[in-house]
C-alpha positions in Angstrom: 62.7 -20.9 -74.2 63.3 -18.7 -77.7 65.0 -15.5 -77.6 63.4 -12.7 -78.7 65.4 -11.0 -81.9 66.0 -7.3 -81.1 66.7 -5.3 -84.6 68.8 -2.2 -84.7 66.1 -0.2 -86.1 63.3 -1.2 -83.6 59.7 -0.1 -83.1 58.6 1.3 -79.9 57.3 -2.2 -78.7 57.2 -6.1 -80.2 54.0 -7.9 -80.3 54.5 -11.5 -78.8 50.9 -12.3 -79.1 47.8 -11.2 -81.6 44.6 -12.7 -82.0 40.8 -12.1 -83.3 39.1 -11.5 -80.0 35.0 -10.6 -79.2 32.2 -12.2 -81.0 34.4 -13.6 -83.7 36.7 -15.6 -81.0 33.3 -16.8 -79.4 31.7 -18.1 -82.8 28.8 -15.3 -81.8 29.4 -12.9 -84.3 26.8 -11.3 -86.9 27.3 -9.2 -89.9 27.2 -6.0 -87.6 29.8 -7.2 -85.4 32.8 -5.3 -84.7 36.4 -6.7 -85.6 38.4 -6.6 -82.1 42.0 -7.6 -81.7 43.8 -8.4 -78.6 47.6 -8.2 -78.4 50.6 -8.7 -75.8 53.5 -6.6 -76.2 57.0 -6.3 -74.8 58.5 -2.7 -74.6 62.0 -1.8 -76.1 62.8 1.1 -74.1 64.9 1.2 -71.0 62.8 3.8 -69.7 59.6 1.7 -70.2 61.1 -1.7 -69.0 62.9 -0.4 -65.9 62.8 3.2 -65.7 60.2 6.1 -64.9 58.2 6.0 -68.1 55.1 3.5 -68.2 53.6 2.2 -71.3 51.7 -1.0 -70.0 48.7 -0.6 -72.5 47.9 0.5 -75.9 44.4 1.0 -77.5 43.5 2.4 -81.3 40.3 2.3 -83.1 39.5 2.7 -86.2 36.1 2.4 -88.5 36.9 -1.1 -89.5 38.4 -2.5 -86.1 39.7 -2.0 -82.5 42.9 -3.1 -80.8 43.8 -3.5 -77.4 47.2 -4.5 -76.4 48.8 -5.5 -72.9 52.5 -5.1 -71.8 53.5 -8.6 -70.7 53.7 -7.9 -67.2 50.3 -5.8 -67.4 48.6 -9.2 -69.0 50.2 -11.3 -66.3 49.0 -8.8 -63.6 45.5 -9.3 -64.7 45.6 -13.2 -65.1 46.7 -13.0 -61.5 43.5 -11.3 -60.9 41.5 -13.6 -63.6 40.5 -10.9 -65.6 38.4 -12.8 -68.5 39.3 -10.8 -71.4 42.9 -12.1 -70.6 42.5 -15.5 -69.3 40.7 -16.2 -73.0 44.1 -15.3 -74.3 45.6 -18.4 -73.5 43.0 -20.8 -74.7 42.7 -19.4 -78.3 43.0 -22.0 -81.0 44.5 -19.8 -83.6 46.9 -16.7 -83.5 47.7 -14.4 -85.7 50.9 -14.1 -83.7 52.4 -16.4 -81.0 56.1 -15.9 -80.1 57.9 -18.3 -78.3 58.0 -16.8 -75.0 54.3 -16.4 -75.1 53.8 -20.2 -75.9 55.4 -20.6 -72.5 52.3 -18.9 -70.8 49.9 -21.2 -73.0 51.9 -24.5 -72.0 51.6 -23.6 -68.4 48.2 -21.8 -68.2 46.7 -23.9 -65.5 49.9 -22.8 -63.5 48.8 -19.0 -64.0 45.2 -19.2 -62.9 44.0 -19.3 -59.4 40.8 -21.6 -59.8 39.3 -20.0 -56.3 39.7 -16.4 -57.6 38.4 -17.2 -61.1 34.9 -18.7 -59.3 35.0 -15.5 -57.3 35.8 -13.3 -60.5 32.9 -14.9 -62.4 30.2 -14.6 -59.5 31.1 -10.9 -59.7 30.8 -10.6 -63.5 27.6 -12.2 -63.6 26.0 -9.9 -60.6 27.3 -7.0 -62.9 26.3 -8.1 -66.2 22.5 -8.8 -64.7 22.4 -5.6 -63.5 23.6 -4.3 -67.0 20.9 -6.6 -69.0 18.1 -5.1 -66.9 19.4 -1.5 -66.8 19.9 -1.3 -63.1 23.7 -0.3 -63.7 24.0 1.8 -66.7 27.8 1.4 -67.2 28.6 2.9 -70.6 25.1 3.0 -72.0 25.5 2.9 -75.6 22.5 3.7 -78.3 21.7 0.4 -78.9 21.4 -1.2 -75.4 19.4 1.8 -74.3 17.2 1.2 -76.9 17.0 -2.5 -76.4 16.2 -2.1 -73.1 13.5 0.3 -74.0 12.0 -2.0 -76.5 12.5 -5.7 -74.6 13.2 -4.8 -71.0 16.4 -6.1 -71.2 19.7 -6.1 -73.1 20.2 -9.1 -75.2 24.0 -8.8 -75.5 24.5 -8.5 -71.9 22.2 -11.4 -71.3 24.3 -13.4 -74.0 27.4 -12.6 -72.2 26.0 -13.7 -68.4 24.8 -17.0 -69.4 28.0 -17.8 -71.9 30.3 -17.0 -68.7 28.2 -19.1 -66.3 28.6 -21.8 -68.8 32.2 -21.3 -69.1 32.7 -21.7 -65.5 30.7 -24.8 -65.3 33.0 -26.6 -68.1 36.3 -25.3 -66.5 35.4 -26.7 -63.2 34.3 -30.0 -64.6 37.0 -30.4 -67.3 39.8 -28.0 -66.7 39.1 -26.5 -70.1 38.4 -22.7 -70.7 35.9 -22.7 -73.5 35.7 -20.0 -76.2 33.4 -21.7 -78.9 30.7 -23.4 -76.7 29.4 -25.0 -80.1 32.1 -27.4 -79.2 30.9 -28.3 -76.1 27.3 -28.0 -76.3 25.8 -27.2 -79.6 21.8 -26.3 -78.1 23.3 -23.9 -75.7 25.3 -22.1 -78.0 22.2 -21.9 -80.5 20.3 -20.6 -77.4 22.8 -17.8 -76.8 23.0 -16.7 -80.1 19.2 -16.5 -80.7 19.2 -14.3 -77.5 21.5 -12.0 -78.9 19.9 -12.2 -82.6 16.2 -12.5 -82.0 15.5 -10.9 -78.5 12.0 -10.5 -79.3 11.4 -13.9 -78.5 12.4 -14.0 -75.0 10.9 -12.5 -72.0 13.0 -10.9 -69.5 11.1 -13.4 -66.7 12.4 -16.5 -68.6 15.8 -15.0 -69.6 16.0 -14.5 -65.5 15.1 -17.8 -64.5 17.6 -19.3 -67.0 20.4 -17.1 -65.7 19.4 -18.3 -61.9 19.7 -21.9 -62.8 22.6 -21.6 -64.7 24.3 -20.0 -61.9 23.3 -22.6 -59.3 25.1 -25.3 -61.8 28.0 -23.0 -61.8 28.1 -23.3 -58.1 27.7 -26.8 -57.8 30.3 -27.2 -60.4 33.0 -25.3 -58.4 31.8 -27.2 -55.0 32.5 -30.4 -56.8 35.2 -29.5 -58.5 38.8 -31.3 -58.7 40.3 -28.4 -61.0 42.1 -26.6 -57.9 45.2 -24.6 -59.2 47.1 -21.3 -57.7 48.6 -18.6 -59.9 52.6 -19.7 -59.8 54.2 -15.9 -59.3 57.9 -17.4 -59.5 56.9 -18.9 -63.0 55.3 -15.6 -64.1 58.6 -13.4 -62.8 60.8 -16.1 -65.0 58.8 -15.6 -68.0 59.0 -11.7 -67.9 62.8 -12.3 -67.3 63.6 -14.5 -70.0 61.6 -12.3 -72.2 63.2 -9.3 -71.4 66.8 -10.1 -71.2 67.7 -10.1 -74.5 66.2 -6.7 -75.0 68.1 -5.3 -71.8 71.5 -7.0 -73.1 70.9 -5.2 -76.5 70.2 -2.0 -75.0 73.1 -2.2 -72.7 
């Protein structure tokens, strides 16, 4: 594994991974889509590495882009829970930054996922997204989503997310791949969810609900018949953290 190079003049953190996320990552962006970046970092301060100070994530927003960053240990703890926004980081095709210690995660990504927990997480997300999509659960009700529910009886963005997550799980349990751009696996399905997002006036809530039920049944069947059985390797995760932080701790010492 390559070691982190620690400079004499240090910032507060070292970015080991950065990529364009959100709808751009999933090839579902429109001209109005936000620019979202996700990144993973290492702390450089002893107080934040092994001391009492806590710095496990960072969020910054501007008029042009949003940035969300997770410290490596926080990232791995969310990965252990199969948080889908964290799982995606290990399957990106093009990173703006990818350090050697992060590449170790990519090379061992199936060893850092729990397939059973991933299925349960997906089922929970689907239930939550459906309630958001039809306005049963308000969540962070933005002006646009509130307007869409009032106008169409549903939120196009949430139905798009719901159906995408179903198909993501189906492909994972059939092929052991976490798909980001669904057009690479099923162009017709990708076109459908993009049209739900961009042409909601052409769809009815009853039809979308029927499709969602059918897709969830397909997901259940894919999981029941899967040969993809993985477990989160905590020993491996701890080893990656140790190797990433040792050069920094040696320098600080």
